[in-house]
Backbone as CSV, one residue per row, in Angstrom:
resi,resn,N_x,N_y,N_z,CA_x,CA_y,CA_z,C_x,C_y,C_z
1,MET,185.428,-29.820,-57.297,185.433,-29.433,-56.107,184.046,-28.754,-56.390
2,PRO,183.304,-28.723,-55.450,181.852,-28.328,-55.706,181.749,-26.982,-54.629
3,SER,181.555,-26.235,-55.313,181.486,-24.426,-54.730,180.813,-24.590,-53.326
4,LEU,181.017,-23.662,-52.579,180.437,-23.173,-51.364,179.435,-22.819,-51.511
5,LYS,178.577,-22.173,-52.203,177.444,-22.576,-52.906,176.179,-23.772,-52.925
6,GLN,177.313,-24.410,-53.423,177.117,-26.062,-53.558,176.647,-26.319,-52.109
7,ILE,177.418,-26.342,-51.577,177.328,-27.306,-50.050,176.224,-26.352,-49.329
8,ILE,176.452,-25.338,-49.511,175.315,-24.442,-48.641,173.992,-24.834,-48.963
9,LEU,173.711,-25.022,-50.364,172.052,-25.518,-50.281,172.141,-27.240,-50.522
10,ILE,172.667,-28.086,-50.695,173.036,-29.265,-49.863,172.841,-29.496,-48.314
11,ALA,173.274,-28.490,-47.545,173.671,-28.354,-46.346,171.797,-28.173,-45.734
12,LEU,171.143,-27.458,-46.435,170.098,-26.509,-46.375,169.083,-27.675,-46.451
13,ALA,169.214,-28.274,-47.693,168.682,-29.507,-48.600,168.137,-30.303,-47.521
14,VAL,169.480,-30.880,-47.071,169.603,-32.048,-46.032,168.969,-31.802,-44.550
15,LEU,169.232,-30.344,-44.113,168.624,-30.005,-42.831,166.875,-30.227,-42.897
16,GLY,166.835,-29.655,-44.263,165.327,-29.647,-44.389,164.331,-30.770,-44.440
17,LEU,165.381,-31.864,-45.279,164.759,-32.801,-45.447,164.978,-33.864,-43.227
18,ALA,165.801,-33.370,-42.910,166.095,-34.091,-41.713,164.284,-33.154,-40.951
19,ILE,164.255,-32.071,-41.254,163.259,-31.346,-40.232,162.215,-31.663,-40.677
20,THR,162.068,-32.404,-41.814,160.505,-32.626,-42.357,160.232,-33.997,-41.856
21,VAL,161.492,-34.827,-41.706,161.132,-36.458,-41.193,160.701,-36.372,-40.179
22,SER,161.683,-35.494,-39.171,160.931,-35.494,-38.005,159.896,-35.228,-37.563
23,TYR,159.310,-34.054,-38.167,158.331,-33.611,-37.864,157.009,-34.607,-38.520
24,TYR,157.508,-35.670,-39.532,156.744,-36.556,-40.107,156.494,-37.958,-39.113
25,ARG,157.600,-38.301,-38.319,157.515,-39.002,-37.250,156.603,-38.974,-36.244
26,PHE,157.247,-37.272,-35.735,156.484,-36.900,-34.512,154.585,-37.070,-34.563
27,GLU,154.245,-36.409,-36.041,153.106,-36.772,-36.357,152.418,-37.504,-36.459
28,LEU,153.051,-38.940,-36.940,153.024,-40.663,-36.714,152.529,-40.749,-35.577
29,GLU,153.267,-40.577,-34.523,153.438,-40.742,-33.077,152.136,-40.165,-32.178
30,ARG,151.615,-39.268,-32.938,150.407,-38.504,-32.224,149.000,-38.952,-32.641
31,ILE,149.164,-39.245,-33.922,148.099,-40.020,-35.048,147.801,-41.445,-33.835
32,ALA,149.456,-42.128,-33.752,149.242,-43.365,-32.897,148.378,-43.187,-31.702
33,GLN,148.819,-42.133,-30.863,148.214,-41.601,-29.434,146.930,-41.357,-29.570
34,ILE,146.414,-40.702,-30.069,144.848,-40.522,-30.535,144.292,-41.292,-31.101
35,ARG,144.609,-41.967,-31.808,144.283,-43.538,-32.108,144.022,-44.518,-30.741
36,GLU,144.671,-44.314,-30.272,144.727,-45.098,-28.554,143.618,-44.754,-27.533
37,ALA,143.337,-43.589,-27.711,143.022,-42.518,-26.505,141.255,-42.504,-27.497
38,ILE,141.347,-42.908,-28.788,140.010,-42.926,-29.213,139.474,-44.465,-28.823
39,GLY,140.158,-45.475,-28.610,139.953,-46.769,-28.705,139.546,-46.598,-27.218
40,LYS,139.956,-45.919,-26.227,140.260,-46.603,-24.788,138.758,-45.578,-24.855
41,SER,138.334,-44.467,-25.660,137.014,-43.700,-25.452,135.344,-44.279,-25.427
42,GLU,135.952,-45.464,-27.016,135.226,-46.376,-27.474,134.697,-47.328,-25.911
43,ALA,135.682,-47.516,-25.504,135.276,-49.121,-24.397,134.684,-48.365,-23.529
44,VAL,134.967,-46.927,-23.102,134.427,-46.538,-21.537,132.741,-45.793,-22.278
45,LEU,132.899,-45.564,-23.518,131.349,-45.615,-24.293,130.574,-46.314,-24.332
46,LYS,130.760,-47.399,-24.692,130.074,-49.085,-25.079,129.648,-49.553,-23.796
47,GLU,130.742,-49.154,-22.635,130.456,-49.495,-21.013,129.247,-48.356,-20.224
48,LYS,129.466,-47.303,-20.718,128.180,-46.219,-20.532,126.918,-46.592,-21.537
49,ARG,126.547,-47.322,-22.500,125.381,-47.203,-23.213,125.057,-48.744,-22.882
50,GLU,125.589,-49.470,-22.345,125.388,-51.015,-21.416,124.813,-51.037,-19.956
51,SER,125.148,-49.652,-19.372,125.121,-49.284,-18.419,123.815,-48.665,-18.208
52,VAL,122.950,-47.939,-19.161,122.320,-47.196,-19.534,121.234,-47.436,-20.053
53,ARG,121.151,-48.960,-20.594,120.235,-49.900,-21.210,120.051,-51.085,-20.104
54,ASN,120.884,-51.066,-18.629,120.244,-51.924,-18.063,119.258,-50.715,-16.648
55,TYR,119.928,-49.832,-16.464,118.627,-48.414,-15.438,117.643,-48.757,-16.431
56,LYS,117.925,-48.564,-17.742,116.588,-48.443,-18.297,115.745,-49.679,-18.334
57,GLU,115.887,-50.880,-18.630,115.263,-51.727,-18.200,114.925,-52.048,-16.347
58,LYS,115.802,-51.619,-15.218,115.239,-51.812,-14.303,114.287,-50.887,-14.407
59,VAL,114.039,-49.762,-14.645,113.038,-48.724,-14.543,111.773,-49.247,-15.079
60,ALA,111.812,-49.818,-16.532,110.974,-50.519,-17.099,110.299,-51.634,-15.978
61,PHE,110.770,-52.188,-15.381,110.698,-53.294,-14.763,110.353,-52.481,-13.083
62,TYR,110.486,-51.856,-12.497,110.097,-50.886,-11.200,108.804,-50.221,-11.493
63,ARG,108.218,-49.667,-13.377,107.202,-49.134,-13.245,105.937,-50.108,-13.384
64,THR,106.205,-51.596,-12.925,105.078,-52.197,-13.241,104.457,-52.663,-11.826
65,LYS,103.358,-53.340,-11.831,102.576,-54.025,-10.385,104.123,-54.766,-9.748
66,GLU,104.393,-56.047,-10.469,105.262,-56.541,-10.056,106.836,-56.012,-9.513
67,GLY,107.070,-55.104,-10.487,108.215,-54.289,-10.044,108.068,-53.635,-8.451
68,ALA,107.048,-53.016,-8.587,106.579,-52.176,-6.978,106.638,-53.208,-5.910
69,GLU,105.543,-54.227,-6.182,105.955,-55.237,-5.201,107.146,-55.922,-4.870
70,HIS,108.238,-56.419,-6.001,109.263,-56.862,-6.092,110.220,-55.860,-4.951
71,LEU,110.109,-54.513,-5.326,110.664,-53.645,-4.312,110.523,-53.228,-2.798
72,ALA,109.155,-53.826,-2.762,108.782,-53.191,-1.260,108.941,-54.265,-0.674
73,ARG,108.836,-55.504,-0.768,109.314,-56.864,-0.367,110.982,-57.008,0.061
74,GLU,111.573,-56.143,-0.633,113.276,-56.653,-1.158,113.417,-55.416,-0.150
75,GLN,113.637,-53.761,-0.235,114.114,-53.198,0.370,113.328,-52.391,1.544
76,TYR,111.771,-53.163,1.569,111.123,-52.465,2.878,110.169,-53.382,3.281
77,ASN,110.972,-54.553,3.447,110.231,-55.907,4.173,108.680,-55.571,4.654
78,LEU,107.989,-55.618,2.828,106.527,-55.520,3.063,105.915,-57.017,3.407
79,VAL,105.053,-57.037,3.380,104.391,-58.062,3.214,102.656,-57.722,2.516
80,GLU,101.780,-58.774,1.852,100.721,-58.212,1.267,99.786,-58.952,2.761
81,ASN,98.554,-58.416,2.640,97.557,-59.135,3.519,97.267,-60.346,3.253
82,GLY,97.029,-60.778,4.596,96.880,-62.622,4.649,98.332,-63.369,4.459
83,GLU,99.632,-62.857,4.142,100.659,-63.618,4.209,101.667,-63.524,5.880
84,ARG,102.131,-63.859,6.092,103.039,-64.619,7.059,104.474,-64.619,7.164
85,VAL,104.734,-64.200,8.112,106.391,-63.460,8.369,106.747,-64.423,9.140
86,ILE,108.169,-65.420,8.746,108.559,-66.141,9.729,109.677,-66.065,10.309
87,LEU,110.197,-65.599,11.471,111.786,-65.513,12.124,112.586,-66.538,12.103
88,LEU,113.494,-66.432,11.635,114.495,-67.229,12.409,115.384,-67.290,13.005
89,LYS,115.795,-67.975,13.819,117.165,-67.464,14.745,118.126,-68.396,14.209
90,SER,119.049,-67.908,14.603,120.684,-68.598,14.315,121.089,-69.470,15.949
91,PRO,121.648,-70.749,15.582,121.810,-71.459,17.131,122.699,-70.621,17.871
92,ASP,124.148,-69.998,17.272,124.760,-68.832,18.153,124.442,-67.969,18.310
93,GLU,123.243,-66.884,18.302,122.889,-66.259,18.291,122.799,-65.702,19.845
94,LYS,123.201,-65.145,20.450,122.938,-64.127,22.007,121.353,-63.759,21.497
95,PRO,120.687,-64.298,23.207,119.832,-63.887,22.859,119.521,-62.245,23.087
96,GLU,120.560,-60.914,23.613,120.293,-59.791,23.040,120.113,-59.496,22.323
97,GLU,121.275,-60.112,21.253,121.421,-60.074,19.406,119.866,-60.108,19.060
98,ALA,119.202,-61.462,19.390,118.113,-61.422,18.785,116.866,-60.707,18.643
99,ASN,116.659,-59.532,19.538,116.019,-58.677,19.419,116.527,-57.408,18.710
100,GLU,117.667,-57.244,18.085,118.101,-56.406,17.556,117.658,-56.352,16.136
101,ILE,117.348,-55.174,15.497,116.920,-55.433,14.236,118.319,-55.327,13.482
102,PRO,118.720,-56.657,12.013,119.518,-56.040,11.711,119.964,-54.843,10.471
103,PRO,120.623,-54.464,10.703,121.019,-53.702,9.640,120.413,-53.593,8.156
104,GLN,120.226,-52.938,7.237,119.622,-53.335,6.172,120.731,-52.530,4.782
105,GLU,120.978,-53.678,4.346,121.498,-53.031,3.185,121.041,-52.614,1.863
């Protein structure tokens, strides 16, 4: 029969092993969570880089003469000299609505 000393040593060894295994498992779970967070962050970073690239392309376009003309026509409804503006009325539009300026988007 094992002595009391041996039983205590075995119990301490088992307890130490249980603590080590549970801590190792906990750390593996943390590593998995960190990897998942890194994956999500990389996806957000990729979207942001794509957005920045699109904005850089727009800035480059609007710095050109064609871009400035496009902006003036689309947002400010400007025309060049000699161009004619044709306004079309909807057949179901009320007469008082025809004189109102439509809201800009």
